C-alpha positions in Angstrom: -3.9 -15.1 -192.8 -4.1 -12.6 -195.7 -5.7 -11.8 -199.0 -5.5 -14.7 -201.6 -4.7 -13.7 -205.0 -5.2 -16.0 -208.1 -1.4 -16.0 -208.9 -0.9 -18.5 -206.0 -3.0 -21.5 -204.5 -3.2 -22.0 -201.1 -1.0 -25.2 -201.3 1.8 -23.4 -202.9 1.8 -20.1 -200.2 1.9 -23.0 -197.8 5.0 -24.6 -199.0 6.7 -21.1 -199.4 5.8 -20.4 -195.7 7.4 -23.6 -194.8 10.2 -23.2 -196.7 10.8 -19.5 -195.1 10.3 -20.9 -191.5 13.1 -23.7 -192.8 15.4 -21.2 -194.5 15.4 -18.3 -191.7 14.3 -20.3 -188.7 11.4 -18.4 -188.0 7.8 -17.9 -189.2 6.7 -15.3 -191.9 4.2 -12.7 -190.7 3.6 -11.2 -193.9 0.6 -11.6 -195.4 -0.1 -13.9 -198.8 0.0 -10.8 -201.3 3.5 -9.9 -200.0 4.6 -13.7 -199.9 3.7 -14.1 -203.5 5.6 -10.9 -204.3 8.6 -11.5 -203.0 9.0 -15.5 -203.0 8.3 -18.4 -205.5 9.4 -21.9 -205.0 10.5 -24.7 -207.6 8.7 -27.6 -208.7 11.8 -29.2 -206.3 11.2 -27.2 -203.5 13.7 -24.6 -203.6 13.1 -21.3 -202.1 13.1 -18.3 -204.5 13.8 -14.8 -203.4 12.7 -12.0 -205.8 14.8 -9.1 -205.4 14.0 -5.6 -206.9 
């Protein structure tokens, strides 16, 4: 996919991508860095969108 960064492991990025697809109805084409800067996921599996 893209560059892996230390902040997120592959499993967490996969869960975020799955949740993005569920919420928005399509897969994200963004790289791992962009995904990790804009989204997070809670322990319960809720997607968090980071707005700036």
